[in-house]
C-alpha positions in Angstrom: 0.2 0.1 0.1 1.4 3.4 -0.9 -0.2 6.0 1.4 0.3 10.2 0.1 1.0 12.4 3.1 0.8 16.0 3.2 3.6 17.7 5.3 2.1 21.1 5.3 -1.1 19.5 7.5 0.5 16.4 8.8 -2.8 14.4 7.5 -2.9 12.0 5.0 -4.3 13.3 1.5 -7.4 10.8 1.9 -6.9 8.2 -0.4 -4.2 5.3 -1.1 -2.9 2.8 -3.7 -3.3 -1.2 -3.0 -1.7 -3.7 -5.2 -2.6 -7.0 -5.0 -0.9 -10.1 -6.0 -3.9 -11.7 -8.3 -6.8 -9.8 -9.9 -8.9 -12.5 -7.4 -7.5 -10.8 -4.7 -8.3 -7.3 -5.8 -11.9 -8.3 -6.9 -12.4 -9.6 -3.3 -11.1 -6.7 -1.8 -13.0 -4.6 -3.9 -16.4 -7.1 -3.3 -15.7 -6.6 0.7 -14.9 -3.3 1.3 -16.4 -0.9 -1.2 -18.9 1.5 0.2 -17.7 0.0 3.8 -18.9 3.0 6.4 -16.0 4.0 8.9 -18.6 5.6 10.7 -21.9 8.2 9.8 -19.7 10.6 8.1 -17.0 8.8 6.1 -17.2 5.9 3.8 -15.0 3.8 2.2 -14.9 3.7 -1.7 -12.6 1.6 -3.9 -11.7 2.8 -8.0 -10.1 0.4 -9.9 -6.8 1.7 -11.6 -7.9 1.0 -14.9 -10.6 3.5 -14.4 -8.2 5.9 -13.1 -5.8 5.9 -16.0 -8.9 6.8 -18.3 -8.6 10.5 -16.3 -5.0 10.8 -16.9 -4.5 12.3 -20.6 -7.0 15.3 -20.3 -6.2 18.2 -21.6 -5.6 20.8 -18.3 -6.6 23.9 -20.3 -10.3 24.2 -19.2 -12.8 25.1 -21.7 -16.2 26.1 -21.0 -18.8 23.7 -21.9 -21.8 24.6 -23.7 -24.9 25.2 -22.0 -27.3 21.9 -23.2 -30.9 22.9 -24.3 -33.4 22.4 -22.0 -35.8 19.3 -23.5 -38.7 18.7 -20.8 -39.1 15.1 -20.7 -42.5 13.2 -21.2 -44.4 12.4 -18.3 -44.5 8.7 -17.8 -48.2 8.8 -16.6 -49.3 11.3 -19.3 -52.0 8.1 -20.4 -54.2 8.6 -16.9 -55.0 12.0 -18.5 -56.6 10.8 -21.0 -59.7 13.0 -21.7 -62.0 9.7 -21.7 -60.7 8.1 -18.7 -59.8 4.7 -21.1 -57.5 2.2 -19.5 -55.0 0.7 -22.1 -53.4 -2.9 -22.7 -50.9 -4.5 -24.0 -51.3 -7.8 -26.9 -48.1 -9.7 -28.2 -48.8 -11.7 -31.5 -45.8 -13.0 -33.6 -43.2 -10.5 -33.4 -45.7 -7.6 -33.3 -46.6 -5.5 -29.9 -49.4 -3.4 -29.8 -50.5 -1.1 -26.9 -54.4 -0.4 -27.4 -57.1 1.9 -25.8 -60.2 0.2 -24.6 -63.7 2.0 -24.1 -66.5 2.4 -25.9 -66.5 1.1 -29.4 -65.9 4.4 -31.1 -62.9 5.0 -28.5 -61.0 1.7 -29.2 -58.0 2.6 -31.2 -54.2 1.4 -31.2 -52.1 3.7 -29.1 -48.6 2.3 -30.4 -47.8 -0.5 -32.4 -44.1 -2.0 -33.2 -42.7 -4.9 -35.0 -39.8 -6.6 -33.2 -40.3 -4.9 -29.9 -39.5 -8.1 -27.7 -37.4 -11.1 -28.1 -38.8 -13.1 -25.5 -42.3 -11.6 -23.9 -43.4 -8.1 -22.4 -44.5 -6.8 -19.1 -46.4 -4.0 -17.3 -44.3 -2.3 -14.2 -46.9 -2.7 -10.9 -48.1 0.8 -11.2 -48.1 1.0 -14.7 -45.3 3.3 -15.4 -43.2 1.8 -17.2 -43.5 -1.3 -20.1 -40.7 -3.6 -20.2 -39.3 -5.8 -23.1 -36.9 -8.5 -23.0 -33.7 -9.0 -25.2 -30.7 -11.2 -25.6 -28.9 -8.4 -24.1 -31.1 -7.6 -21.2 -34.2 -5.5 -20.4 -35.4 -2.1 -21.6 -38.0 0.3 -19.8 -40.3 2.4 -22.3 -42.7 4.9 -21.5 -44.3 8.3 -22.0 -46.7 9.2 -24.6 -44.2 8.8 -27.3 -42.7 5.8 -26.2 -39.4 6.5 -26.0 -36.6 3.9 -24.1 -36.4 5.2 -20.3 -33.6 2.6 -19.0 -32.0 -0.5 -19.7 -30.2 -3.2 -17.7 -27.5 -5.1 -19.6 -28.2 -8.9 -18.4 -27.3 -11.1 -21.0 -30.0 -13.9 -22.0 -32.6 -12.6 -19.3 -35.3 -15.1 -18.4 -37.2 -13.6 -16.0 -37.9 -10.1 -14.3 -39.5 -8.9 -11.1 -40.4 -4.9 -10.1 -40.3 -3.7 -6.5 -43.9 -2.5 -5.6 -43.3 1.1 -5.6 -41.4 0.6 -9.1 -38.0 1.7 -7.6 -36.0 -1.2 -8.1 -36.1 -4.3 -10.4 -34.5 -7.9 -10.2 -33.5 -9.7 -13.4 -32.8 -13.6 -13.5 -31.0 -15.5 -16.0 -30.3 -19.4 -16.4 -26.8 -18.7 -17.8 -24.4 -17.8 -15.5 -23.1 -14.3 -15.6 -19.6 -14.2 -17.4 -17.7 -10.8 -17.9 -15.7 -11.3 -21.0 -12.2 -9.5 -21.5 -12.6 -6.1 -22.5 -15.9 -5.4 -21.3 -17.7 -2.2 -20.8 -17.0 -1.1 -16.8 -18.9 1.2 -14.4 -22.1 1.5 -12.2 -24.5 -0.1 -14.9 -22.5 -3.0 -16.0 -21.4 -6.6 -14.4 -17.5 -6.6 -13.0 -15.6 -9.9 -12.4 -16.7 -10.5 -9.1 -20.3 -11.2 -10.3 -18.9 -14.0 -12.4 -21.2 -16.9 -12.0 -24.7 -15.6 -10.4 -27.7 -15.7 -11.6 -29.7 -12.9 -10.2 -29.4 -8.9 -10.3 -30.7 -6.5 -8.5 -31.1 -2.8 -10.0 -32.0 0.6 -9.5 -34.5 1.9 -12.0 -34.0 5.6 -11.8 -30.2 5.5 -12.5 -30.3 2.0 -14.2 -27.0 0.8 -11.7 -26.5 -2.8 -10.8 -26.5 -2.8 -6.9 -26.1 -6.6 -6.3 -25.7 -10.1 -7.5 -26.8 -13.4 -6.3 -26.3 -17.0 -7.0 -29.6 -19.0 -7.7 -30.6 -21.0 -4.8 -32.6 -24.2 -6.1 -33.9 -26.2 -3.0 -33.4 -29.9 -2.6 -36.4 -32.4 -2.4 -36.3 -35.4 -0.2 -34.7 -37.9 -2.4 -31.7 -35.5 -3.1 -33.1 -34.3 -6.6 -33.1 -30.0 -7.3 -36.5 -28.7 -6.9 -37.9 -25.8 -9.5 -36.6 -22.5 -8.7 -39.2 -20.4 -7.0 -39.8 -16.9 -8.2 -39.8 -14.2 -7.1 -36.6 -15.1 -6.0 -36.4 -11.9 -3.9 -39.2 -10.6 -2.2 -39.9 -7.0 -1.4 -41.3 -5.0 1.5 -44.5 -3.2 0.6 -42.3 0.2 1.5 -39.3 -0.6 -0.6 -37.2 -0.3 1.9 -35.9 -3.9 1.9 -35.9 -7.3 -0.1 -35.2 -10.6 1.2 -34.4 -14.1 -0.1 -34.4 -17.3 1.4 -31.7 -20.1 1.7 -33.9 -23.3 2.0 -33.5 -24.5 5.4 -31.3 -22.4 6.6 -31.9 -18.4 7.1 -34.0 -15.4 5.7 -31.5 -12.7 4.4 -32.9 -9.5 4.2 -30.9 -6.2 3.0 -31.5 -2.5 3.3 -32.2 -0.4 -0.3 -30.5 1.1 -1.8 -27.3 -0.2 -0.2 -28.2 -3.7 -0.8 -26.1 -4.0 2.5 -26.9 -6.9 5.2 -29.3 -5.5 7.8 -27.9 -5.7 10.9 -24.8 -7.5 9.8 -26.7 -10.6 9.8 -29.5 -13.1 8.7 -32.7 -14.3 10.1 -31.4 -17.7 10.9 -34.2 -20.1 11.2 -33.4 -24.1 10.6 -35.6 -25.8 8.3 -37.4 -22.4 7.1 -39.0 -23.3 3.8 -40.9 -19.8 2.6 -41.4 -16.7 3.3 -44.2 -13.5 2.6 -43.6 -9.6 3.7 -47.4 -8.0 4.8 -48.8 -5.5 2.2 -49.2 -2.0 3.3 -53.2 -1.3 3.1 -54.7 2.5 3.0 -54.4 2.9 6.6 -51.2 1.7 6.9 -49.9 4.5 4.3 -51.5 7.0 6.0 -50.1 6.3 9.4 -46.8 6.2 7.6 -47.1 9.6 6.1 -48.1 11.1 9.4 -45.0 9.5 11.5 -42.8 11.1 8.6 -44.6 14.4 9.2 -44.1 14.2 12.7 -40.7 13.2 12.7 -41.6 10.1 14.1 -40.5 6.5 13.2 -42.7 4.4 11.3 -44.6 1.1 12.2 -42.2 -1.8 11.6 -42.9 -4.3 8.7 -44.4 -7.7 9.1 -43.2 -10.9 7.8 -44.4 -14.4 7.7 -42.6 -17.8 7.4 -43.3 -21.3 7.9 -40.8 -24.3 9.2 -41.6 -27.7 8.4 -41.8 -30.8 11.1 -38.1 -31.5 11.9 -37.4 -34.5 14.1 -39.5 -34.0 17.3 -40.2 -30.2 16.5 -43.5 -29.5 15.3 -44.6 -27.6 11.8 -44.4 -23.5 12.7 -46.1 -20.4 11.5 -44.5 -17.4 12.7 -45.3 -13.9 12.2 -42.3 -11.6 12.9 -41.8 -7.5 12.9 -39.1 -5.9 10.9 -36.4 -4.5 11.3 -37.4 -5.3 14.8 -37.2 -8.9 14.7 -39.6 -9.6 17.3 -41.8 -12.2 17.0 -45.6 -10.9 17.2 -47.4 -14.6 17.1 -46.5 -18.1 16.6 -48.5 -21.5 15.6 -47.8 -24.8 15.7 -48.9 -27.5 13.4 -48.8 -31.1 13.2 -49.1 -33.7 10.2 -47.8 -30.9 7.8 -47.2 -31.6 4.4 -47.3 -28.3 3.1 -47.8 -24.7 3.6 -49.0 -21.9 1.6 -49.1 -18.0 2.7 -51.9 -15.8 1.5 -52.0 -12.0 2.8 -54.9 -10.1 2.0 -53.9 -7.2 0.3 -54.4 -4.8 3.2 -52.8 -6.6 5.5 -55.9 -7.2 7.6 -55.6 -10.9 7.3 -52.7 -13.6 7.2 -54.3 -17.1 5.8 -51.9 -20.0 5.9 -53.4 -23.3 3.8 -52.2 -26.0 5.7 -51.9 -29.6 3.7 -52.2 -32.4 6.3 -51.8 -36.1 5.9 -53.4 -38.9 7.8 -51.5 -40.8 10.1 -51.1 -43.4 7.0 -50.6 -41.0 4.8 -52.9 -42.0 2.1 -54.7 -38.7 1.6 -54.4 -35.3 2.1 -56.7 -32.8 3.6 -56.7 -29.2 4.3 -57.0 -26.7 6.8 -57.1 -22.8 7.2 -55.6 -21.2 9.4 -56.2 -17.3 9.4 -54.2 -14.7 11.8 -56.7 -11.5 12.5 -53.6 -9.1 12.4 -55.3 -6.0 13.4 -56.1 -7.3 16.5 -53.9 -7.8 19.7 -52.3 -10.9 20.2 -53.4 -11.7 16.6 -56.5 -14.4 17.2 -56.1 -17.6 14.9 -59.6 -18.8 13.4 -59.1 -22.3 12.3 -61.4 -23.4 9.1 -61.4 -27.2 9.1 -61.8 -29.0 5.5 -62.1 -32.5 4.7 -60.8 -32.1 0.8 -57.6 -30.8 -0.4 -57.5 -27.1 -1.5 -56.6 -26.3 -5.2 -57.0 -22.8 -5.2 -57.3 -19.6 -2.2 -58.4 -15.7 -3.3 -58.9 -12.9 -0.5 -61.6 -10.6 -1.7 -59.5 -7.3 -2.3 -60.1 -4.8 0.6 -62.9 -7.0 1.9 -63.4 -9.9 4.7 -64.2 -12.6 2.3 -62.7 -15.3 0.6 -63.1 -18.0 -1.8 -62.0 -21.6 -2.4 -61.8 -24.5 -4.7 -61.7 -28.0 -3.0 -62.1 -31.4 -4.5 -61.8 -35.2 -3.5 -61.5 -36.4 -7.1 -59.6 -39.3 -7.5 -58.1 -37.8 -10.5 -56.9 -34.6 -8.5 -52.8 -33.9 -8.9 -52.4 -36.3 -11.9 -55.5 -35.7 -14.6 -55.5 -38.6 -17.5 -55.7 -36.9 -20.7 -59.3 -35.6 -21.6 -60.5 -35.9 -17.6 -61.8 -32.8 -15.8 -61.3 -33.0 -12.1 -64.5 -32.5 -10.7 -64.3 -29.4 -8.1 -66.3 -27.5 -5.3 -66.5 -23.7 -4.9 -67.1 -21.9 -1.6 -67.1 -18.4 -0.3 -66.8 -17.2 3.5 -67.3 -14.5 5.5 -65.9 -12.9 8.5 -68.7 -12.6 11.4 -68.1 -9.2 12.7 -68.4 -9.2 16.7 -67.6 -12.9 16.5 -64.3 -12.7 14.8 -64.9 -16.3 13.2 -65.2 -17.1 9.2 -68.6 -18.8 8.4 -69.5 -20.5 5.3 -71.5 -18.2 2.8 -72.3 -20.8 0.0 -71.2 -23.7 -1.5 -71.5 -24.3 -5.2 -70.7 -28.1 -5.7 -70.5 -30.1 -8.9 -68.0 -27.5 -11.0 -65.2 -28.0 -12.9 -63.4 -24.5 -11.5 -60.0 -24.5 -11.1 -59.2 -20.5 -11.0 -60.5 -17.6 -9.2 -60.2 -14.1 -10.2 -61.7 -11.5 -7.7 -62.5 -7.9 -9.5 -59.6 -5.4 -8.1 -62.8 -3.7 -6.6 -64.0 -6.5 -4.7 -67.8 -8.1 -5.1 -67.9 -9.6 -8.4 -65.4 -12.4 -9.0 -65.3 -14.9 -11.8 -64.8 -18.7 -11.8 -63.2 -20.2 -14.7 -61.4 -23.8 -16.0 -58.4 -22.7 -17.4 -55.9 -24.7 -18.9 -58.3 -27.4 -20.1 -59.2 -28.4 -23.6 -62.6 -30.1 -22.5 -64.2 -27.5 -20.7 -63.5 -24.0 -20.6 -66.7 -22.2 -18.6 -66.9 -18.9 -17.0 -69.3 -18.1 -14.3 -69.7 -14.6 -13.4 -70.7 -14.1 -9.5 -72.0 -11.2 -7.6 -71.5 -11.6 -3.8 -73.8 -8.3 -2.8 -76.5 -8.6 -5.4 -79.7 -8.0 -3.4 -78.0 -7.5 0.4 -79.1 -3.8 0.5 -82.4 -4.0 -0.6 -83.0 -7.0 2.0 -81.2 -4.9 4.8 -83.7 -1.7 3.2 -86.4 -4.1 4.1 -85.7 -5.2 7.4 -85.1 -8.7 6.6 -84.1 -11.0 9.1 -80.1 -11.1 9.5 -79.9 -15.2 9.3 -81.9 -14.8 6.1 -79.9 -12.2 4.7 -76.8 -14.0 5.5 -75.3 -15.6 2.0 -78.6 -14.6 -0.3 -77.0 -12.0 -1.6 -74.7 -14.2 -3.9 -76.2 -13.9 -7.5 -74.9 -15.5 -10.6 -75.0 -12.8 -13.1 -74.1 -15.0 -16.3 -71.8 -17.8 -18.1 -69.7 -17.6 -21.1 -67.4 -20.0 -22.8 -64.1 -19.1 -24.2 -62.8 -22.5 -25.7 -59.2 -23.4 -24.4 -58.4 -20.5 -22.6 -55.3 -20.1 -20.9 -55.7 -16.7 -19.0 -57.9 -14.8 -17.1 -57.4 -10.9 -16.0 -59.8 -7.9 -14.6 -58.8 -4.5 -15.9 -57.8 -2.0 -13.3 -61.5 -0.7 -13.4 -63.1 -3.9 -12.4 -65.6 -3.6 -15.0 -64.1 -5.9 -17.6 -62.6 -9.3 -17.7 -60.1 -10.3 -20.4 -59.4 -14.1 -21.1 -57.0 -15.2 -23.9 -55.8 -18.3 -25.5 -51.8 -18.0 -25.5 -49.9 -20.0 -28.3 -47.2 -20.6 -25.4 -49.9 -22.9 -24.3 -51.4 -24.7 -27.4 -52.2 -23.5 -30.9 -56.2 -24.2 -30.8 -58.0 -21.3 -31.8 -55.9 -18.4 -30.2 -56.9 -15.0 -29.5 -58.0 -13.1 -27.0 -62.0 -11.6 -25.7 -63.3 -9.4 -23.7 -66.1 -9.4 -20.9 -68.2 -7.0 -18.9 -68.9 -8.3 -15.6 -72.1 -9.8 -16.2 -70.4 -11.8 -18.5 -71.8 -10.0 -22.2 -68.9 -10.3 -24.6 -68.0 -6.8 -25.8 -65.3 -8.3 -28.3 -63.7 -11.4 -29.4 -60.7 -11.6 -31.9 -59.3 -15.1 -33.1 -55.3 -14.8 -34.0 -52.9 -16.9 -35.0 -49.7 -16.9 -33.1 -51.0 -14.9 -30.2 -49.0 -15.0 -26.8 -49.9 -12.1 -24.4 -52.5 -10.3 -23.2 -51.7 -7.5 -20.5 -54.0 -4.9 -19.1 -51.9 -1.6 -18.2 -51.9 -1.3 -14.2 -53.4 2.1 -12.4 -51.6 3.6 -9.8 -53.5 4.0 -6.4 -55.5 6.9 -6.2 -54.6 10.1 -5.1 -58.3 11.1 -3.6 -59.0 11.4 0.4 -61.6 9.0 1.4 -63.6 12.0 1.9 -63.2 13.0 -1.6 -64.4 9.4 -2.9 -67.5 9.8 -0.3 -68.3 13.3 -1.8 -68.0 11.9 -5.4 -70.3 9.1 -4.3 -73.0 10.9 -2.9 -73.0 13.5 -6.4 -73.0 10.2 -8.6 -76.5 11.2 -9.9 -74.8 14.7 -11.4 -71.8 12.7 -13.0 -73.9 10.3 -14.6 -76.4 12.9 -16.2 -73.2 14.6 -17.3 -72.1 11.3 -19.1 -75.5 10.3 -20.2 -75.3 13.5 -21.9 -72.0 12.5 -23.8 -73.3 9.4 -24.6 -76.3 10.7 -26.3 -73.8 13.6 -28.5 -71.9 10.6 -29.4 -74.9 8.6 -30.6 -75.9 11.9 -32.9 -72.2 11.8 -34.1 -72.7 8.3 -35.1 -76.1 9.5 -36.8 -74.7 12.7 -38.1 -72.2 10.1 -39.6 -73.8 7.9 -40.9 -76.5 10.4 -42.7 -73.3 12.2 -44.4 -72.1 8.5 -45.7 -75.3 7.8 -47.0 -75.5 11.4 -48.8 -72.3 10.7 -50.1 -73.1 7.3 -51.6 -76.5 9.0 -53.6 -74.1 11.5 -54.8 -71.4 9.1 -56.1 -74.3 7.3 -57.5 -76.0 10.7 -59.5 -72.5 11.5 -60.7 -72.0 8.0 -62.2 -75.5 8.3 -63.7 -74.4 11.3 -65.2 -71.1 10.3 -66.6 -72.6 7.2 -68.1 -75.3 9.4 -70.2 -72.2 12.0 -71.7 -70.3 8.5 -72.5 -73.5 7.1 -74.3 -73.8 10.3 -76.6 -70.3 10.4 -77.1 -70.3 6.9 -78.5 -73.7 7.6 -80.4 -71.6 10.5 -82.3 -69.0 8.5 -83.1 -71.0 5.7 -84.5 -73.0 8.5 -86.7 -76.4 8.0 -84.7 -78.5 10.7 -83.6 -78.4 12.2 -80.6 -81.7 13.0 -78.7 -81.3 15.7 -77.0 -84.9 16.4 -76.8 -86.1 15.4 -73.0 -87.8 12.2 -73.0 -91.6 12.1 -72.7 -92.5 11.7 -68.9 -93.0 7.8 -68.2 -96.4 7.0 -67.5 -96.9 6.3 -63.5 -99.3 4.3 -61.9 -100.5 5.7 -58.6 -101.2 2.4 -56.0 -103.0 3.2 -52.7 -102.7 0.8 -49.7 -104.8 0.9 -46.9 -103.5 -0.8 -43.6 -105.6 -1.1 -40.7 -103.9 -1.0 -37.1 -105.7 -2.1 -34.0 -104.8 0.4 -31.2 -107.1 -1.1 -28.6 -109.7 -3.4 -28.2 -112.3 -3.7 -25.1 -114.6 -6.4 -24.3 -117.3 -6.1 -22.2 -119.6 -8.4 -20.5 -123.3 -6.8 -20.1 -125.0 -9.2 -17.8 -128.9 -8.9 -18.3 
C-alpha cells in the first residue's frame, strides 16, 4: 500500500494505492470493502486503477462547456390524463406488440405498435409507469406518450424479471451464469468480475445502476433431486425499504435498499425455513406512515411471515415477526403437515395459512385454513377445517371474504388426458363481533380451477383454465340484493348468503389466462400460443358475462391490462363523489347522447355521399353514351324524353290500437 502524505497539514491526502498479487484478490477486496461505512460521515470507496487511467491524459486547459438545450421530459403517467378515462392493454402476437386504448366501440384504437419490440415477452410495472421488453442483451423500459426508451439493464439472456411494489427497483434472472469477458465495459451499470457465476441481479430503475448480484438458490427434495426454482427469488417489503431471499432450510437474508447491505450484518437463522412473505400495506398503513414522517416519528415496523416444516421432534410452525425489530408477534404450531402456503389479504388485515395435512397413514390429504387476524391484539387465529384438498385460495380485495376451490376427485394431481377434475367452490365471510369465518355458500359439482376477484371486490369469476375439454366462465355478484334486503328489514339469518347471485355464464374455448381490468368492469380472457395452437386470441367481457369483443388471432401470445396507480383522492373526496354520482351520471348520459348523435350524423353524411356518387356516375354514363352515339353516326336525341306513365297505388293498412271487451249481464 502507498499512502500519500501532506507534510504541510501532517495528515494524509484521503486516498491510498493498493496492489494485490492476483486479480481475484483485488476483486475480493473490492467486494468486501467498497462502500464500507467507517462511521456516519465517512464511507470507504474503491476505484479500479484502469478507471483512473482514463482521466490521466486529459487536456488541462479549461474550456467552458456549451449549455445544453433544455428538453422537457414526457410525463411517464400521461395516459392517466386521457379525457375519456380509458384504460390501456398490450397484446403480443407473432413478432408484433400493440398497445390499445379500451373504451366504447368508437373510442377503441391503437395507441402504439411496433414490430420486433421484444425477443421473449412483455410486462407492465406494478403501477403501470413502465413497459418492459426482454432481449438477448438485457431488459429495456419504455414509457411516456411517445414510448421512448427510459432505461436499460445489461443482463444477457435474461429470462425473468420482477419489479418492486413502488417501481424503484427491478430484479432480473438468467439461467446462464454471468460471464464478464476481457475488455468488457466497466462501470456502475455493468457486471464486474466479482459478479461471475451469479444468476440474479438487483438494479436501481432511476439510475440504471447494478446494486448487487446473487447465485440462484435451488432447493433439494427429500430424494436429493433439485426442485424448480421459486420465483420471485427476491421478495420486497411493501415500502421498498427491504428485500429478502430465503436460503432453504437455513435462513432468511434481508437487505437494505438501495445500499443492498445485509441488515444488521446478519441473517435471520431459522432451521428448516421453507418460505416467507411480507405483509402488504393497506390504505390505513400508508396514512399512518405519512403522519409519522410528517411528525418526525418512526413508522411502524413491517411484518414478515414464514413457516418451517416438522423437523425431528419439533412440530411445523408458522411465525409472524416484525422487521427491522425482529420481534416475534405470533407463532402457531402445526402437526401432520405436508405443505403450507401463505396468503396475505391485500390490505394486510388477515393472513391465511393453507395447511395441507396428511392422515397418520399418509394415504390421503386434507386441508385446514389457519387465519390470523392481524389488526387485533395478540393476532388471534381462526381455524377453518375442511375435509378435501384445496386447489386454489383467494382473498377478496379490500374485503373480509375469501373463496376456495376444493376437490376430492381421485384424478386430482394426476389427471388423465381429456379427464376433467370435479371441484367445489365455497365462499366464506368474517362474522363481525365473533371474529370467525362462516360459510356463505357452496357451489358443488363444478369444473372451475381458477378464482379471479375484481380489483374492486364484490364480483368474482370462476373459470376452467388450461383445459381443452372444458372452458366455462361463471360471473358471480356477492352483493346482488344485500342492500335491498337490509332496507326491507329482513332477518339477519335470512340475509346471510342471500346476496350471492349468478350474473351470467360464458365460454372461451381452451382459454389459458383470465385477468380483470383496473376498473373492475371488464374481464379479458386469452388463449396463448405458448400453451397450445388451438383458436389462439383474446376476448373481453363485462362484469355480467356479456361478450364485448372477441379476436381469433394466429400466433397470439400475451394480453396484459395496464395497471393503474393508487388514487390520490382522500376518503372524504371519494365519499363526496359517491354522494354526487347522479350529477356525474347525468353528464355521462349527455356525452353518450352526443356520441350517438355524432354517429347518426356520420351515417347520414355517408348515405348522402353514396347517393351523390351514384348520381354522378349516372351523369357520366349518359355523357359517355351520347359520345359513343356520335362516333357511330347515330342521332343523339337531346330533347327530353316523354315522361313515363305513372300509376298510383293506394294501400290501406288497418291497425288495431285498442280492443276492449265488456260483458253485459242482463
